SEFI-406822 format. One record per residue: residue number from 1; residue in one letter; y, z, x of N, C-alpha, C, O in turn. Coordinates in Angstrom, 3 decimals. Last residue first. Layout:
@seq = NUM, type = A, nv = Y, nw = Z, nu = X, cav = Y, caw = Z, cau = X, cv = Y, cw = Z, cu = X, ov = Y, ow = Z, ou = X
...
END
This chain:
@seq = 127, type = X, nv = 13.135, nw = 6.326, nu = 5.536, cav = 12.620, caw = 6.490, cau = 4.527, cv = 11.376, cw = 7.902, cu = 4.615, ov = 10.728, ow = 8.218, ou = 3.617
@seq = 126, type = X, nv = 16.619, nw = 5.823, nu = 6.410, cav = 15.383, caw = 6.014, cau = 6.489, cv = 14.402, cw = 6.456, cu = 5.719, ov = 14.893, ow = 7.255, ou = 4.921
@seq = 125, type = X, nv = 19.232, nw = 3.988, nu = 6.310, cav = 18.059, caw = 3.995, cau = 5.288, cv = 16.797, cw = 4.528, cu = 5.238, ov = 15.922, ow = 4.134, ou = 4.467
@seq = 124, type = X, nv = 19.414, nw = 4.253, nu = 9.200, cav = 20.656, caw = 4.080, cau = 8.163, cv = 20.008, cw = 4.718, cu = 6.374, ov = 20.386, ow = 5.626, ou = 5.634
@seq = 123, type = X, nv = 16.913, nw = 4.915, nu = 10.472, cav = 18.154, caw = 5.998, cau = 10.551, cv = 18.994, cw = 5.688, cu = 9.260, ov = 19.261, ow = 6.540, ou = 8.413
@seq = 122, type = X, nv = 15.238, nw = 2.540, nu = 10.550, cav = 14.628, caw = 4.030, cau = 11.050, cv = 15.682, cw = 4.577, cu = 11.090, ov = 15.674, ow = 5.081, ou = 12.213
@seq = 121, type = X, nv = 16.845, nw = 0.113, nu = 9.270, cav = 15.295, caw = 0.988, cau = 8.858, cv = 15.211, cw = 2.061, cu = 9.154, ov = 15.088, ow = 2.876, ou = 8.240
@seq = 120, type = X, nv = 18.955, nw = 0.018, nu = 10.564, cav = 19.233, caw = 0.364, cau = 8.887, cv = 17.848, cw = 0.852, cu = 8.833, ov = 17.647, ow = 1.974, ou = 8.367
@seq = 119, type = X, nv = 17.958, nw = -0.499, nu = 13.296, cav = 19.138, caw = 0.549, cau = 12.692, cv = 19.049, cw = 1.318, cu = 11.725, ov = 19.034, ow = 2.546, ou = 11.639
@seq = 118, type = X, nv = 16.933, nw = -3.156, nu = 12.655, cav = 16.187, caw = -1.844, cau = 13.402, cv = 17.193, cw = -0.500, cu = 13.007, ov = 16.750, ow = 0.414, ou = 12.312
@seq = 117, type = X, nv = 19.092, nw = -4.271, nu = 11.590, cav = 17.633, caw = -4.562, cau = 10.871, cv = 17.178, cw = -3.254, cu = 11.790, ov = 17.184, ow = -2.214, ou = 11.131
@seq = 116, type = X, nv = 21.023, nw = -4.572, nu = 13.382, cav = 21.215, caw = -3.866, cau = 12.239, cv = 19.513, cw = -3.693, cu = 11.279, ov = 19.210, ow = -2.874, ou = 10.411
@seq = 115, type = X, nv = 19.954, nw = -6.364, nu = 15.665, cav = 20.012, caw = -4.703, cau = 15.526, cv = 20.069, cw = -4.132, cu = 14.847, ov = 19.490, ow = -3.049, ou = 14.931
@seq = 114, type = X, nv = 19.232, nw = -8.484, nu = 13.809, cav = 18.262, caw = -7.678, cau = 14.651, cv = 18.795, cw = -6.205, cu = 14.792, ov = 18.332, ow = -5.185, ou = 14.282
@seq = 113, type = X, nv = 21.845, nw = -9.492, nu = 13.646, cav = 21.198, caw = -8.706, cau = 12.893, cv = 19.935, cw = -7.927, cu = 13.131, ov = 19.721, ow = -6.821, ou = 12.636
@seq = 112, type = X, nv = 23.505, nw = -9.583, nu = 16.038, cav = 23.487, caw = -8.752, cau = 15.254, cv = 22.831, cw = -8.135, cu = 13.887, ov = 23.004, ow = -7.079, ou = 13.279
@seq = 111, type = X, nv = 22.311, nw = -12.491, nu = 16.790, cav = 22.089, caw = -10.688, cau = 17.570, cv = 22.455, cw = -9.713, cu = 16.643, ov = 21.578, ow = -8.878, ou = 16.424
@seq = 110, type = X, nv = 23.042, nw = -13.603, nu = 14.544, cav = 21.362, caw = -13.451, cau = 14.610, cv = 20.631, cw = -12.316, cu = 15.643, ov = 19.572, ow = -11.689, ou = 15.669
@seq = 109, type = X, nv = 25.991, nw = -13.648, nu = 14.999, cav = 25.047, caw = -13.334, cau = 14.054, cv = 23.674, cw = -12.508, cu = 14.086, ov = 23.354, ow = -11.354, ou = 13.804
@seq = 108, type = X, nv = 25.618, nw = -15.270, nu = 17.267, cav = 26.372, caw = -13.570, cau = 17.135, cv = 26.070, cw = -13.306, cu = 15.878, ov = 25.770, ow = -12.112, ou = 15.877
@seq = 107, type = X, nv = 24.362, nw = -17.724, nu = 17.107, cav = 24.205, caw = -16.715, cau = 17.411, cv = 24.579, cw = -15.770, cu = 17.543, ov = 23.770, ow = -15.028, ou = 18.100
@seq = 106, type = X, nv = 26.972, nw = -18.135, nu = 14.321, cav = 25.610, caw = -18.486, cau = 14.211, cv = 24.464, cw = -17.803, cu = 15.425, ov = 23.520, ow = -17.259, ou = 14.850
@seq = 105, type = X, nv = 29.285, nw = -18.586, nu = 16.278, cav = 28.913, caw = -17.627, cau = 15.342, cv = 27.594, cw = -17.250, cu = 14.963, ov = 27.125, ow = -16.148, ou = 15.249
@seq = 104, type = X, nv = 28.547, nw = -20.462, nu = 18.187, cav = 29.005, caw = -19.198, cau = 18.596, cv = 28.258, cw = -18.153, cu = 17.234, ov = 27.284, ow = -17.402, ou = 17.182
@seq = 103, type = X, nv = 28.186, nw = -22.962, nu = 16.314, cav = 26.565, caw = -21.963, cau = 17.163, cv = 27.274, cw = -20.717, cu = 17.799, ov = 26.485, ow = -19.789, ou = 17.973
@seq = 102, type = X, nv = 31.140, nw = -22.592, nu = 15.587, cav = 30.270, caw = -22.639, cau = 14.968, cv = 28.435, cw = -22.086, cu = 15.756, ov = 27.819, ow = -21.030, ou = 15.609
@seq = 101, type = X, nv = 32.774, nw = -23.220, nu = 17.898, cav = 32.550, caw = -22.048, cau = 17.332, cv = 31.722, cw = -21.631, cu = 16.433, ov = 31.468, ow = -20.430, ou = 16.340
@seq = 100, type = X, nv = 30.964, nw = -24.340, nu = 20.924, cav = 32.042, caw = -24.566, cau = 20.044, cv = 31.989, cw = -22.988, cu = 18.808, ov = 31.290, ow = -21.986, ou = 18.957
@seq = 99, type = X, nv = 31.729, nw = -22.354, nu = 24.152, cav = 30.958, caw = -22.460, cau = 22.895, cv = 31.740, cw = -23.651, cu = 22.146, ov = 32.866, ow = -23.993, ou = 22.508
@seq = 98, type = X, nv = 32.530, nw = -21.100, nu = 26.333, cav = 33.543, caw = -22.890, cau = 26.042, cv = 32.574, cw = -23.096, cu = 24.749, ov = 32.708, ow = -24.219, ou = 24.263
@seq = 97, type = X, nv = 32.378, nw = -19.256, nu = 27.539, cav = 31.094, caw = -20.545, cau = 27.954, cv = 31.536, cw = -21.134, cu = 27.360, ov = 31.106, ow = -22.271, ou = 27.553
@seq = 96, type = X, nv = 34.415, nw = -17.401, nu = 26.910, cav = 33.946, caw = -17.532, cau = 28.746, cv = 32.722, cw = -18.704, cu = 28.795, ov = 32.190, ow = -19.032, ou = 29.855
@seq = 95, type = X, nv = 34.530, nw = -17.668, nu = 24.434, cav = 36.096, caw = -17.758, cau = 25.499, cv = 35.474, cw = -18.005, cu = 26.851, ov = 35.972, ow = -18.705, ou = 27.733
@seq = 94, type = X, nv = 32.469, nw = -18.046, nu = 22.828, cav = 33.740, caw = -19.253, cau = 22.796, cv = 34.881, cw = -18.977, cu = 23.875, ov = 35.829, ow = -19.710, ou = 24.156
@seq = 93, type = X, nv = 31.375, nw = -15.902, nu = 24.144, cav = 30.047, caw = -17.777, cau = 23.880, cv = 31.713, cw = -18.636, cu = 24.269, ov = 32.087, ow = -19.343, ou = 25.205
@seq = 92, type = X, nv = 32.688, nw = -14.238, nu = 23.938, cav = 32.017, caw = -14.349, cau = 25.516, cv = 31.586, cw = -15.921, cu = 25.469, ov = 31.494, ow = -16.786, ou = 26.339
@seq = 91, type = X, nv = 32.629, nw = -13.622, nu = 21.226, cav = 34.136, caw = -14.085, cau = 22.079, cv = 33.524, cw = -14.403, cu = 22.977, ov = 33.887, ow = -15.577, ou = 23.051
@seq = 90, type = X, nv = 30.108, nw = -13.375, nu = 20.484, cav = 30.813, caw = -14.731, cau = 19.810, cv = 32.084, cw = -14.467, cu = 20.746, ov = 32.602, ow = -15.554, ou = 21.000
@seq = 89, type = X, nv = 29.857, nw = -10.847, nu = 21.760, cav = 28.450, caw = -12.141, cau = 21.745, cv = 29.475, cw = -13.264, cu = 21.324, ov = 29.531, ow = -14.174, ou = 22.151
@seq = 88, type = X, nv = 31.802, nw = -9.235, nu = 20.444, cav = 31.377, caw = -9.118, cau = 21.787, cv = 30.476, cw = -10.593, cu = 22.137, ov = 30.900, ow = -11.260, ou = 23.080
@seq = 87, type = X, nv = 30.873, nw = -9.699, nu = 17.314, cav = 32.464, caw = -10.370, cau = 18.476, cv = 31.728, cw = -10.371, cu = 19.447, ov = 30.937, ow = -11.303, ou = 19.594
@seq = 86, type = X, nv = 28.152, nw = -8.491, nu = 17.495, cav = 28.787, caw = -9.568, cau = 17.246, cv = 29.505, cw = -10.476, cu = 17.449, ov = 29.249, ow = -11.656, ou = 17.689
@seq = 85, type = X, nv = 28.495, nw = -5.823, nu = 18.585, cav = 27.547, caw = -6.527, cau = 19.240, cv = 27.862, cw = -8.199, cu = 18.807, ov = 27.818, ow = -9.071, ou = 19.675
@seq = 84, type = X, nv = 30.308, nw = -5.324, nu = 16.269, cav = 30.809, caw = -4.964, cau = 17.924, cv = 30.157, cw = -5.822, cu = 18.950, ov = 30.728, ow = -6.406, ou = 19.871
@seq = 83, type = X, nv = 28.506, nw = -5.187, nu = 14.243, cav = 29.497, caw = -6.110, cau = 14.705, cv = 30.615, cw = -6.284, cu = 16.148, ov = 31.343, ow = -7.126, ou = 16.673
@seq = 82, type = X, nv = 26.462, nw = -3.426, nu = 14.550, cav = 26.588, caw = -4.542, cau = 14.601, cv = 27.791, cw = -5.706, cu = 14.571, ov = 27.734, ow = -6.894, ou = 14.889
@seq = 81, type = X, nv = 28.390, nw = -1.071, nu = 14.443, cav = 27.530, caw = -1.292, cau = 15.937, cv = 27.282, cw = -2.834, cu = 15.601, ov = 27.878, ow = -3.610, ou = 16.349
@seq = 80, type = X, nv = 29.165, nw = -1.491, nu = 12.059, cav = 30.604, caw = -1.768, cau = 13.055, cv = 29.804, cw = -1.572, cu = 14.076, ov = 30.424, ow = -1.917, ou = 15.082
@seq = 79, type = X, nv = 26.681, nw = -1.332, nu = 10.727, cav = 27.016, caw = -2.512, cau = 10.889, cv = 28.338, cw = -2.699, cu = 11.449, ov = 28.811, ow = -3.836, ou = 11.438
@seq = 78, type = X, nv = 26.602, nw = 1.850, nu = 11.361, cav = 25.067, caw = 0.769, cau = 12.145, cv = 25.840, cw = -0.917, cu = 11.756, ov = 25.526, ow = -1.782, ou = 12.574
@seq = 77, type = X, nv = 28.295, nw = 3.047, nu = 9.770, cav = 28.129, caw = 3.141, cau = 11.341, cv = 27.307, cw = 2.240, cu = 12.144, ov = 27.383, ow = 1.992, ou = 13.348
@seq = 76, type = X, nv = 27.796, nw = 2.626, nu = 7.617, cav = 28.869, caw = 1.627, cau = 8.273, cv = 29.131, cw = 1.763, cu = 10.002, ov = 29.691, ow = 1.147, ou = 10.909
@seq = 75, type = X, nv = 25.228, nw = 3.751, nu = 7.073, cav = 24.753, caw = 1.995, cau = 7.560, cv = 26.699, cw = 1.409, cu = 7.938, ov = 26.990, ow = 0.286, ou = 8.351
@seq = 74, type = X, nv = 25.989, nw = 6.217, nu = 7.394, cav = 25.103, caw = 5.679, cau = 8.050, cv = 24.990, cw = 4.145, cu = 8.472, ov = 24.787, ow = 3.556, ou = 9.534
@seq = 73, type = X, nv = 27.812, nw = 5.870, nu = 4.738, cav = 28.477, caw = 6.368, cau = 6.536, cv = 27.253, cw = 5.437, cu = 7.399, ov = 27.438, ow = 4.333, ou = 7.910
@seq = 72, type = X, nv = 25.503, nw = 4.991, nu = 2.765, cav = 27.036, caw = 4.175, cau = 2.829, cv = 27.553, cw = 4.735, cu = 4.541, ov = 27.614, ow = 3.900, ou = 5.444
@seq = 71, type = X, nv = 23.797, nw = 7.210, nu = 3.147, cav = 23.290, caw = 6.076, cau = 3.317, cv = 24.480, cw = 4.863, cu = 3.537, ov = 24.345, ow = 3.961, ou = 4.363
@seq = 70, type = X, nv = 25.213, nw = 9.128, nu = 2.065, cav = 24.555, caw = 9.335, cau = 3.527, cv = 24.243, cw = 7.721, cu = 3.918, ov = 24.527, ow = 7.235, ou = 5.013
@seq = 69, type = X, nv = 25.467, nw = 8.204, nu = 0.058, cav = 26.935, caw = 8.411, cau = 0.379, cv = 26.357, cw = 8.598, cu = 2.129, ov = 26.980, ow = 8.264, ou = 3.137
@seq = 68, type = X, nv = 23.042, nw = 8.086, nu = -1.447, cav = 24.063, caw = 6.802, cau = -1.060, cv = 25.260, cw = 6.471, cu = -0.687, ov = 25.951, ow = 5.457, ou = -0.785
@seq = 67, type = X, nv = 21.017, nw = 10.028, nu = 0.510, cav = 21.983, caw = 10.109, cau = -0.498, cv = 22.465, cw = 8.991, cu = -0.605, ov = 22.385, ow = 8.507, ou = 0.524
@seq = 66, type = X, nv = 17.754, nw = 9.140, nu = 1.622, cav = 19.000, caw = 9.555, cau = 1.388, cv = 19.833, cw = 9.332, cu = 0.536, ov = 19.591, ow = 8.465, ou = -0.304
@seq = 65, type = X, nv = 15.289, nw = 8.129, nu = 1.156, cav = 15.466, caw = 9.511, cau = 0.943, cv = 16.743, cw = 10.077, cu = 0.629, ov = 17.011, ow = 10.992, ou = -0.149
@seq = 64, type = X, nv = 14.500, nw = 4.473, nu = -0.029, cav = 15.153, caw = 5.629, cau = 1.171, cv = 15.343, cw = 6.997, cu = 0.389, ov = 15.525, ow = 7.012, ou = -0.829
@seq = 63, type = X, nv = 13.457, nw = 2.700, nu = -1.586, cav = 12.704, caw = 4.059, cau = -1.469, cv = 13.252, cw = 4.880, cu = -0.608, ov = 12.703, ow = 5.945, ou = -0.326
@seq = 62, type = X, nv = 14.901, nw = 0.211, nu = -1.183, cav = 15.255, caw = 1.318, cau = -2.377, cv = 14.516, cw = 2.381, cu = -2.157, ov = 15.064, ow = 3.345, ou = -2.691
@seq = 61, type = X, nv = 15.481, nw = -1.447, nu = 1.052, cav = 15.556, caw = -0.344, cau = 1.212, cv = 15.336, cw = 1.002, cu = 0.343, ov = 15.441, ow = 2.187, ou = 0.660
@seq = 60, type = X, nv = 15.939, nw = -3.944, nu = -0.165, cav = 15.140, caw = -3.759, cau = 0.599, cv = 15.222, cw = -2.441, cu = 0.963, ov = 14.314, ow = -2.565, ou = 1.785
@seq = 59, type = X, nv = 17.686, nw = -3.025, nu = -2.534, cav = 16.425, caw = -4.168, cau = -2.692, cv = 15.528, cw = -3.845, cu = -1.572, ov = 14.388, ow = -3.476, ou = -1.853
@seq = 58, type = X, nv = 20.164, nw = -1.566, nu = -2.552, cav = 18.943, caw = -1.443, cau = -3.754, cv = 17.706, cw = -2.621, cu = -3.746, ov = 17.010, ow = -2.980, ou = -4.696
@seq = 57, type = X, nv = 20.359, nw = -1.151, nu = -0.322, cav = 20.319, caw = -0.099, cau = -0.439, cv = 19.218, cw = -0.197, cu = -2.306, ov = 18.338, ow = 0.443, ou = -2.883
@seq = 56, type = X, nv = 21.051, nw = -3.750, nu = 0.467, cav = 19.718, caw = -3.246, cau = 1.527, cv = 19.506, cw = -1.359, cu = 0.867, ov = 18.771, ow = -0.522, ou = 1.391
@seq = 55, type = X, nv = 22.903, nw = -5.138, nu = -1.410, cav = 21.689, caw = -5.365, cau = -1.388, cv = 20.604, cw = -4.727, cu = -0.420, ov = 19.431, ow = -5.096, ou = -0.470
@seq = 54, type = X, nv = 25.158, nw = -3.078, nu = -0.586, cav = 24.852, caw = -2.773, cau = -2.165, cv = 23.394, cw = -3.633, cu = -1.980, ov = 22.459, ow = -2.941, ou = -2.382
@seq = 53, type = X, nv = 25.583, nw = -4.027, nu = 2.028, cav = 25.209, caw = -2.470, cau = 1.534, cv = 24.619, cw = -2.629, cu = 0.717, ov = 23.411, ow = -2.432, ou = 0.847
@seq = 52, type = X, nv = 26.184, nw = -6.793, nu = 1.855, cav = 24.863, caw = -5.996, cau = 2.603, cv = 24.290, cw = -4.955, cu = 2.104, ov = 23.115, ow = -4.761, ou = 1.792
@seq = 51, type = X, nv = 28.881, nw = -6.831, nu = 0.428, cav = 27.267, caw = -7.657, cau = -0.161, cv = 25.667, cw = -6.725, cu = 0.362, ov = 24.682, ow = -6.280, ou = -0.227
@seq = 50, type = X, nv = 29.700, nw = -5.774, nu = 2.493, cav = 29.629, caw = -4.965, cau = 1.049, cv = 28.736, cw = -5.291, cu = 0.243, ov = 27.995, ow = -4.604, ou = -0.459
@seq = 49, type = X, nv = 29.688, nw = -7.228, nu = 4.459, cav = 29.700, caw = -5.856, cau = 4.461, cv = 29.314, cw = -5.234, cu = 3.078, ov = 28.632, ow = -4.229, ou = 2.877
@seq = 48, type = X, nv = 31.198, nw = -9.258, nu = 3.823, cav = 29.836, caw = -9.579, cau = 3.844, cv = 29.430, cw = -8.036, cu = 4.035, ov = 28.403, ow = -7.868, ou = 3.377
@seq = 47, type = X, nv = 33.891, nw = -8.635, nu = 4.203, cav = 33.561, caw = -8.828, cau = 2.837, cv = 31.898, cw = -8.829, cu = 3.114, ov = 31.347, ow = -8.141, ou = 2.255
@seq = 46, type = X, nv = 33.791, nw = -8.021, nu = 6.853, cav = 34.596, caw = -6.921, cau = 6.350, cv = 33.731, cw = -7.269, cu = 4.895, ov = 32.990, ow = -6.403, ou = 4.429
@seq = 45, type = X, nv = 33.309, nw = -10.447, nu = 8.445, cav = 32.710, caw = -9.108, cau = 8.170, cv = 32.443, cw = -8.134, cu = 7.039, ov = 31.431, ow = -7.659, ou = 6.523
@seq = 44, type = X, nv = 35.629, nw = -11.886, nu = 7.515, cav = 33.812, caw = -12.330, cau = 7.111, cv = 32.970, cw = -11.220, cu = 7.250, ov = 32.069, ow = -10.950, ou = 6.456
@seq = 43, type = X, nv = 37.130, nw = -10.449, nu = 9.232, cav = 37.305, caw = -10.687, cau = 7.645, cv = 35.654, cw = -11.057, cu = 7.344, ov = 34.758, ow = -10.297, ou = 6.977
@seq = 42, type = X, nv = 36.023, nw = -10.980, nu = 11.331, cav = 36.340, caw = -10.068, cau = 10.924, cv = 36.465, cw = -9.742, cu = 9.628, ov = 35.907, ow = -8.809, ou = 9.050
@seq = 41, type = X, nv = 36.490, nw = -13.682, nu = 11.986, cav = 35.015, caw = -13.398, cau = 11.628, cv = 35.018, cw = -11.798, cu = 11.619, ov = 33.941, ow = -11.285, ou = 11.922
@seq = 40, type = X, nv = 39.318, nw = -14.070, nu = 11.742, cav = 38.434, caw = -14.658, cau = 10.934, cv = 37.035, cw = -13.848, cu = 10.909, ov = 36.566, ow = -13.433, ou = 9.848
@seq = 39, type = X, nv = 40.007, nw = -12.655, nu = 14.263, cav = 40.308, caw = -12.230, cau = 12.816, cv = 39.729, cw = -13.015, cu = 12.018, ov = 39.491, ow = -12.270, ou = 11.067
@seq = 38, type = X, nv = 38.542, nw = -14.625, nu = 15.950, cav = 38.108, caw = -13.553, cau = 15.900, cv = 38.701, cw = -12.499, cu = 14.766, ov = 37.976, ow = -11.583, ou = 14.378
@seq = 37, type = X, nv = 40.225, nw = -17.102, nu = 15.574, cav = 38.898, caw = -16.626, cau = 14.985, cv = 37.955, cw = -15.895, cu = 15.121, ov = 36.809, ow = -16.086, ou = 14.714
@seq = 36, type = X, nv = 43.284, nw = -16.446, nu = 13.493, cav = 42.307, caw = -16.783, cau = 14.886, cv = 40.594, cw = -16.034, cu = 14.439, ov = 40.085, ow = -15.198, ou = 13.692
@seq = 35, type = X, nv = 43.518, nw = -18.043, nu = 10.570, cav = 44.191, caw = -17.150, cau = 11.313, cv = 43.313, cw = -17.335, cu = 12.865, ov = 42.788, ow = -18.404, ou = 13.178
@seq = 34, type = X, nv = 43.890, nw = -20.317, nu = 9.625, cav = 44.889, caw = -19.908, cau = 9.798, cv = 44.845, cw = -18.607, cu = 10.086, ov = 45.852, ow = -17.911, ou = 9.957
@seq = 33, type = X, nv = 41.370, nw = -21.423, nu = 10.084, cav = 42.252, caw = -22.048, cau = 10.464, cv = 43.615, cw = -21.953, cu = 10.058, ov = 44.422, ow = -22.882, ou = 10.032
@seq = 32, type = X, nv = 39.444, nw = -19.621, nu = 9.161, cav = 39.446, caw = -19.881, cau = 10.598, cv = 40.864, cw = -20.437, cu = 10.931, ov = 41.488, ow = -20.009, ou = 11.902
@seq = 31, type = X, nv = 39.247, nw = -19.103, nu = 6.518, cav = 40.196, caw = -18.269, cau = 6.921, cv = 40.400, cw = -18.972, cu = 8.524, ov = 41.502, ow = -18.838, ou = 9.056
@seq = 30, type = X, nv = 37.039, nw = -20.226, nu = 5.760, cav = 38.100, caw = -20.534, cau = 4.580, cv = 39.404, cw = -19.937, cu = 5.827, ov = 40.478, ow = -20.539, ou = 5.837
@seq = 29, type = X, nv = 34.918, nw = -19.559, nu = 7.777, cav = 35.393, caw = -20.890, cau = 7.502, cv = 36.507, cw = -21.127, cu = 6.525, ov = 36.934, ow = -22.280, ou = 6.465
@seq = 28, type = X, nv = 35.096, nw = -16.898, nu = 6.906, cav = 34.973, caw = -17.507, cau = 8.368, cv = 35.683, cw = -18.413, cu = 8.155, ov = 36.909, ow = -18.362, ou = 8.249
@seq = 27, type = X, nv = 33.558, nw = -16.811, nu = 4.763, cav = 34.703, caw = -16.143, cau = 4.645, cv = 35.320, cw = -16.512, cu = 6.101, ov = 36.492, ow = -16.134, ou = 6.101
@seq = 26, type = X, nv = 31.383, nw = -18.348, nu = 4.963, cav = 32.126, caw = -18.913, cau = 3.737, cv = 33.682, cw = -18.397, cu = 4.342, ov = 34.681, ow = -19.112, ou = 4.428
@seq = 25, type = X, nv = 29.929, nw = -16.182, nu = 6.807, cav = 30.358, caw = -17.839, cau = 7.330, cv = 31.258, cw = -18.241, cu = 6.384, ov = 32.272, ow = -18.627, ou = 6.965
@seq = 24, type = X, nv = 29.638, nw = -14.411, nu = 4.738, cav = 30.758, caw = -13.880, cau = 6.280, cv = 31.147, cw = -15.271, cu = 7.292, ov = 32.060, ow = -15.456, ou = 8.096
@seq = 23, type = X, nv = 28.497, nw = -15.024, nu = 2.943, cav = 29.324, caw = -14.889, cau = 2.681, cv = 29.848, cw = -14.842, cu = 3.766, ov = 30.911, ow = -15.462, ou = 3.733
@seq = 22, type = X, nv = 25.591, nw = -15.696, nu = 4.738, cav = 26.411, caw = -16.900, cau = 4.288, cv = 27.947, cw = -16.216, cu = 3.325, ov = 28.621, ow = -17.176, ou = 2.951
@seq = 21, type = X, nv = 25.357, nw = -12.839, nu = 5.556, cav = 25.314, caw = -13.820, cau = 6.569, cv = 26.058, cw = -15.494, cu = 5.993, ov = 26.806, ow = -16.219, ou = 6.649
@seq = 20, type = X, nv = 24.396, nw = -11.971, nu = 2.701, cav = 25.503, caw = -11.858, cau = 3.309, cv = 26.332, cw = -12.557, cu = 4.860, ov = 27.534, ow = -12.687, ou = 5.090
@seq = 19, type = X, nv = 22.296, nw = -14.119, nu = 2.660, cav = 23.350, caw = -14.081, cau = 1.682, cv = 23.940, cw = -13.098, cu = 2.462, ov = 24.076, ow = -13.738, ou = 3.505
@seq = 18, type = X, nv = 20.787, nw = -12.984, nu = 4.913, cav = 21.443, caw = -14.329, cau = 4.354, cv = 22.008, cw = -14.993, cu = 3.696, ov = 22.295, ow = -16.180, ou = 3.852
@seq = 17, type = X, nv = 20.365, nw = -10.463, nu = 3.943, cav = 20.576, caw = -10.091, cau = 4.978, cv = 21.309, cw = -12.069, cu = 5.291, ov = 22.360, ow = -12.182, ou = 5.922
@seq = 16, type = X, nv = 18.365, nw = -10.120, nu = 1.681, cav = 20.201, caw = -9.967, cau = 1.473, cv = 20.786, cw = -10.138, cu = 2.846, ov = 21.990, ow = -9.882, ou = 2.832
@seq = 15, type = X, nv = 16.319, nw = -11.947, nu = 2.866, cav = 17.278, caw = -12.025, cau = 1.685, cv = 18.622, cw = -11.862, cu = 1.813, ov = 19.583, ow = -12.616, ou = 1.957
@seq = 14, type = X, nv = 15.115, nw = -9.893, nu = 5.112, cav = 15.987, caw = -11.498, cau = 5.299, cv = 17.002, cw = -11.934, cu = 4.242, ov = 18.174, ow = -12.224, ou = 4.480
@seq = 13, type = X, nv = 15.289, nw = -7.539, nu = 3.256, cav = 16.085, caw = -7.368, cau = 4.293, cv = 16.615, cw = -8.799, cu = 4.676, ov = 17.800, ow = -9.132, ou = 4.686
@seq = 12, type = X, nv = 13.367, nw = -8.409, nu = 1.594, cav = 14.244, caw = -8.284, cau = 0.958, cv = 15.399, cw = -8.221, cu = 1.914, ov = 16.456, ow = -8.749, ou = 1.569
@seq = 11, type = X, nv = 10.999, nw = -8.668, nu = 3.551, cav = 12.095, caw = -9.456, cau = 2.683, cv = 12.864, cw = -9.829, cu = 2.244, ov = 13.301, ow = -10.979, ou = 2.199
@seq = 10, type = X, nv = 10.838, nw = -6.049, nu = 4.406, cav = 11.375, caw = -7.370, cau = 5.656, cv = 11.914, cw = -7.956, cu = 4.436, ov = 13.113, ow = -7.840, ou = 4.182
@seq = 9, type = X, nv = 9.927, nw = -4.916, nu = 2.115, cav = 11.369, caw = -4.506, cau = 2.954, cv = 11.789, cw = -5.447, cu = 3.223, ov = 12.793, ow = -5.958, ou = 2.727
@seq = 8, type = X, nv = 7.750, nw = -6.205, nu = 1.530, cav = 9.280, caw = -6.777, cau = 0.265, cv = 9.727, cw = -5.781, cu = 1.437, ov = 10.254, ow = -6.722, ou = 2.031
@seq = 7, type = X, nv = 6.234, nw = -4.946, nu = 3.955, cav = 6.533, caw = -6.272, cau = 3.972, cv = 7.621, cw = -6.700, cu = 3.040, ov = 8.456, ow = -7.485, ou = 3.491
@seq = 6, type = X, nv = 5.803, nw = -2.421, nu = 3.534, cav = 6.968, caw = -3.252, cau = 4.616, cv = 7.249, cw = -4.579, cu = 4.527, ov = 8.238, ow = -5.202, ou = 4.914
@seq = 5, type = X, nv = 4.366, nw = -2.546, nu = 0.872, cav = 6.216, caw = -1.726, cau = 0.822, cv = 6.856, cw = -2.507, cu = 2.048, ov = 7.937, ow = -3.093, ou = 1.978
@seq = 4, type = X, nv = 2.151, nw = -3.401, nu = 1.930, cav = 2.926, caw = -4.432, cau = 1.330, cv = 4.568, cw = -3.697, cu = 1.357, ov = 5.615, ow = -4.208, ou = 1.753
@seq = 3, type = X, nv = 1.689, nw = -1.536, nu = 3.852, cav = 1.821, caw = -2.357, cau = 4.630, cv = 2.880, cw = -3.567, cu = 3.121, ov = 3.894, ow = -4.239, ou = 3.306
@seq = 2, type = X, nv = 1.264, nw = 0.967, nu = 1.893, cav = 2.385, caw = 0.863, cau = 2.792, cv = 2.645, cw = -0.474, cu = 3.392, ov = 3.844, ow = -0.723, ou = 3.522
@seq = 1, type = X, nv = -1.451, nw = 0.117, nu = 0.637, cav = -0.008, caw = 0.036, cau = -0.212, cv = 1.266, cw = -0.177, cu = 0.917, ov = 2.048, ow = -1.128, ou = 0.910
END
């Protein structure tokens, strides 16, 4: 039974994360021509955070034993650490490695997603 629950948790984490990443990318695309890429990335993160928390709390980790407030605080810390990894990776790839913004953003989101899953699963939404 635990393996099935873990499978569904992983499925929902990927699904919610994909929707949140799409929201992040859409906000980024709308704003990147009017503000700097790093600020557009920050705006995308902020909007996607709300999508991500709600989805992970209700779907990915619905069997959590933490309160909503505990999960929100922990997930905010988790997400901020993920964003720090995202923004650092993004800026290094764009400014130091001269990558185009899209491949840099996609790789940065993937790096942050892995980190976020580990911290979410074993700390923010601890079971």
